[in-house]
C-alpha positions as CSV (number, residue, x, y, z in Angstrom):
1,M,0.7,-19.2,-1.0
2,N,2.9,-17.9,-2.9
3,L,3.1,-14.8,-4.8
4,I,5.9,-13.5,-7.5
5,A,6.6,-9.9,-7.1
6,Q,6.4,-8.0,-10.2
7,P,7.6,-4.9,-10.9
8,L,5.1,-2.3,-10.0
9,T,2.8,-1.0,-12.9
10,A,0.1,1.8,-13.1
11,E,-1.5,-0.1,-15.2
12,A,-0.9,-3.8,-13.0
13,F,-2.1,-2.2,-9.8
14,A,-5.4,-0.2,-11.0
15,P,-7.3,-2.5,-9.3
16,F,-6.4,-1.3,-5.9
17,G,-5.7,2.5,-6.2
18,E,-3.7,4.3,-8.1
19,V,0.6,4.4,-8.6
20,I,2.3,8.1,-7.7
21,T,4.9,9.2,-9.9
22,S,6.2,12.2,-10.8
23,P,6.2,14.3,-13.7
24,A,9.0,13.9,-16.6
25,E,9.5,17.1,-17.5
26,H,8.1,20.5,-16.2
27,G,4.7,20.5,-14.5
28,R,2.5,19.6,-11.9
29,Q,0.1,16.1,-12.0
30,Y,-2.8,15.3,-9.9
31,F,-3.4,12.2,-8.0
32,E,-7.0,12.6,-6.8
33,Q,-7.5,9.1,-5.8
34,A,-5.2,10.2,-3.0
35,F,-7.9,11.4,-1.2
36,G,-10.8,9.4,-1.2
37,N,-12.5,9.7,2.3
38,G,-16.1,8.1,2.9
39,R,-16.8,9.7,6.8
40,P,-17.4,13.0,6.7
41,D,-15.9,13.8,9.9
42,A,-13.0,12.3,9.3
43,H,-9.8,14.9,9.3
44,A,-6.8,14.2,6.4
45,S,-3.5,12.8,8.8
46,L,-0.7,13.0,7.2
47,S,2.4,11.1,8.8
48,M,6.2,10.5,8.2
49,V,7.8,7.0,8.9
50,Y,11.2,6.0,9.1
51,R,11.4,2.2,9.0
52,P,14.6,-0.2,8.7
53,P,14.1,-2.4,5.9
54,I,13.6,-6.2,6.2
55,S,16.5,-9.1,5.5
56,G,15.6,-10.1,2.1
57,L,13.0,-11.8,0.0
58,P,11.3,-14.5,0.1
59,L,8.9,-12.9,2.7
60,T,6.5,-14.6,4.9
61,S,3.3,-13.0,6.4
62,N,-0.1,-13.8,8.1
63,C,-1.4,-10.2,8.5
64,L,-3.1,-7.4,6.1
65,E,-4.9,-4.6,6.8
66,R,-6.9,-2.4,5.2
67,H,-8.5,1.4,5.3
68,E,-12.6,0.7,4.7
69,F,-13.5,4.7,5.2
70,S,-9.7,5.7,3.6
71,S,-7.8,5.6,1.2
72,Q,-3.6,5.7,1.8
73,T,-1.4,7.2,-0.3
74,F,2.6,6.6,0.5
75,V,5.1,8.7,-1.2
76,P,9.0,8.2,-0.6
77,I,10.8,10.9,0.5
78,D,14.3,8.9,1.2
79,C,14.2,4.9,0.4
80,G,15.0,2.7,-1.8
81,R,12.4,-0.2,-3.4
82,W,9.4,-1.5,-1.0
83,L,7.0,-4.5,-1.6
84,I,3.5,-4.0,-1.9
85,I,1.0,-6.7,-1.2
86,V,-2.5,-6.2,-2.1
87,A,-5.7,-8.0,-2.2
88,P,-9.1,-7.2,-3.0
89,H,-11.9,-7.3,-0.1
90,K,-14.7,-10.5,-1.2
91,R,-17.8,-9.9,-0.3
92,S,-18.2,-12.7,2.1
93,G,-16.0,-10.3,3.7
94,G,-12.3,-10.0,4.5
95,P,-9.6,-9.9,1.5
96,D,-9.4,-12.7,-1.4
97,M,-6.1,-13.9,-1.0
98,A,-6.9,-16.0,-4.3
99,Q,-6.9,-12.5,-6.1
100,A,-3.5,-11.2,-4.0
101,C,-0.7,-9.5,-6.4
102,A,2.8,-8.6,-5.3
103,F,4.6,-5.9,-7.4
104,I,8.4,-4.0,-6.4
105,A,8.0,-0.5,-6.5
106,Q,10.9,1.7,-6.9
107,P,12.3,4.6,-5.7
108,D,10.1,6.8,-7.2
109,Q,6.8,5.2,-7.0
110,G,4.4,6.0,-4.0
111,V,0.9,4.3,-4.3
112,T,-2.4,5.4,-2.8
113,Y,-4.4,1.9,-1.8
114,R,-8.2,2.7,-2.6
115,M,-10.9,2.6,0.3
116,N,-11.4,-0.8,1.3
117,T,-8.2,-2.3,-0.4
118,W,-6.8,-5.0,2.0
119,H,-2.8,-4.6,1.8
120,H,0.5,-5.8,3.8
121,G,2.2,-3.0,6.0
122,L,5.0,-1.0,4.6
123,T,8.0,-2.9,3.9
124,L,11.5,-1.7,2.2
125,L,13.6,-4.0,0.6
126,D,17.4,-2.4,0.3
127,K,17.8,0.0,3.1
128,P,15.9,2.6,5.9
129,G,13.6,4.7,4.2
130,R,11.3,7.7,5.0
131,V,8.2,7.6,3.5
132,A,4.5,10.2,3.8
133,V,1.4,8.4,4.5
134,F,-1.6,10.2,3.8
135,M,-5.2,9.2,5.4
136,W,-7.9,10.1,6.9
137,R,-8.4,9.5,10.4
138,D,-11.3,10.4,13.2
139,G,-9.4,8.3,16.0
140,G,-12.0,5.7,16.1
141,K,-11.6,1.4,15.4
142,L,-13.0,2.0,11.8
143,D,-9.4,4.4,11.0
144,E,-7.8,0.7,10.6
145,E,-8.3,-3.1,10.3
146,F,-5.9,-5.7,11.0
147,V,-6.9,-10.3,10.3
148,D,-4.6,-12.7,10.3
149,V,-4.8,-14.8,6.9
150,P,-3.4,-17.9,5.8
151,A,0.5,-17.6,6.0
152,F,2.2,-16.7,2.3
153,T,5.2,-16.1,1.0
154,V,6.1,-13.4,-1.2
155,S,9.5,-14.2,-3.6
156,E,10.7,-11.8,-6.2
157,S,11.0,-12.6,-9.9
């Protein structure tokens, strides 16, 4: 399976969550989807991640993850472009790879994955970077799920 990564836009990403951008003018902008929690005993978790970039595209992978009961928000602190790979959940279970999409996010764009959205791990493209991650956790096995999928390749448009 081959995916072509498109520029990240709010409209194209809407089926999977919300794009986070800084306000263009003085003021505050709210991102309510960043706090989706399906477990009353889960606690808010904010972490910082440091990652080196991959060696470039195309990228071949065979693994996706999801957080069935928590949204997950990524806010770049200091990074270049980064790759987003998402797939909806099939009614029969697992990621629907036939509906998978790939996006290239700019350094000033963050995202919130909705609860139960399958996605690839954080993948930086241009330089090492730091990203803030917010989600809900209770320390149990339902905090995150990783699955192998048929190998897919992502290229840049």
